[in-house]
N, C-alpha and C positions, 0 to 999 in steps of 0.2 A: 416194351418188346422183350420177348423171352427167347433164349437160345433153344433150338430144337436139337434132336438127336443127330441130324445131319450137319450141324454147325450153323444152320441158317437162323434167322431171327423171325419170329412170328408174333403177331398181335394175339394175345391170349385172352379169350372170353370165358368167364365162368357163367354157366347157364343152369341155374337151379330150376327144376321142373316139378310141377305138381302132377296131378293125375289127369289133367285136362289136355287132351291131344291137340285141340285147337290152339290153346295157349302155347304148347310146345312147338307147334309148327310156326307160329308167329315169331317165337324166339329164334328158331333155326333160320327162318327167312331173314331176320334182321342180320344175322351173321353172314348170310349169303349176299346181302345188299352192300356189304363193305367192299371198297375197291380191291380188286384182285384177290378176293377171298380164298380162292382155291390155292393160291400160292402164299398168301400172307397171314392167314388166320388159323389159329388152333382153338377149337372149342372143347371145353371141359364141361360135360353134362353131369348133373347130379340130381338126386331126389332126396328130400329130407323125409325119412319115415315118420309117420305120426298115426295116432288113433289105433285102429285094429292092426295096422301093419306091424306095430311093435309087439303084437302078441304072436307073431309067426316065429317059428324056430330060427335061432340066430343064423344058421347056415343058409336060410332062405331070404334073409334080409339083405337085399342088394338093389341098388338103383337099376341094375341091368334087367331086373325082373319087372320093371314098371313099364306098362304099355306106352305111355306118353314119352318116356325117355327113348324107347326103341323107335317110335315114330319120328322123333327129332333126329336120331342117329341115322335112320334110313334116308331121310331127306338130305341131310348133310353129305352122306356117302354118295347119293345120286348126283349131287352137285360138286363132287370132288373136293369137299372141304374136310380137312383133317379134324378128327374128333376122338375123344376118349370118354369113358364113363368112370367116375370116381364116386365112392361112397362117402357120405358125411359121417364123421366120427362122433360128433356131439349133436344128437338129434333134437334136443329140447333145451331152450326154445329154438325154433328153426333158425332164427337170426344168428345165433352163436355158431351153429354148425356151418352155415353159409359163409360167415365172415372168417371162420378159422380155415376153411378150405380155400377161400380167396387168398389168404395170407400164405398158406402152404404152397400153392401153385404160383404165387406172385402174379395174380390176374391183373391184366391191364384194365379190365372193366367187368362189371357184373351186369348181365342182361336178365331182366325180370319181366313177367307179364303182369300187367295191372288189371285189376277188376274195378269196374265202376261201383263205388260204394257211397252211401250217403254220409254226411259229416257225422251223424249220430252213430252209424255203424262203425265208423273209424274210431270214434271215441270209446264206444262200448267194447268193441272186440279187438281193437288195435289193427295194425296192418304190418305184415312182414315187409312189404315194400318200404313203408314209412320208416320202420326201425332200422332197416339196412341203410337207407339213405342217411339217416341221422347218425349212424355208428361206423361209417367208413370214410376214408379219404379217397377211395377209389371212385372213378366215374361209375355211375349207375344209369343204365338205359332201361326205361320202362316202355315196353311195347304194348300196343292196344290191338288185340287179336281182331277187333272189328274193322280196323283200318289197314290191315296188311293184305296186299294182293296175292294171288296165287303164283305169280311169276317171281323171278329173282330181281 
């Protein structure tokens, strides 16, 4: 639990979001499913820039400019869940940036969206989810966007 500005204590979730809005909503809904989320949860949203995103001018490189991040933030706001957006300082490999931010904010847990991949795909291409699970002592929650309902 982390202290908040008002002196209270909230369960802090780090929610790294890709560009997929469906995944982002599944991650936000997980936060909303926690007991008393509107009073007890603080969600830190982020996005690890990659690919062509890194070619944009530095002043435009921000998690706030990512549609999926905005979608998750809007859902959290509609459900009265406190959230903030933070940029990842070390974008490559994504695991390093996510883990560094988790340490910086002292996250109580990391919430990721998992994609169904074959075993061969995981071996050949790796998995951000897998590398985060293997390289942190923090709890990691992996949500499946196919199994999350539209309600809270």
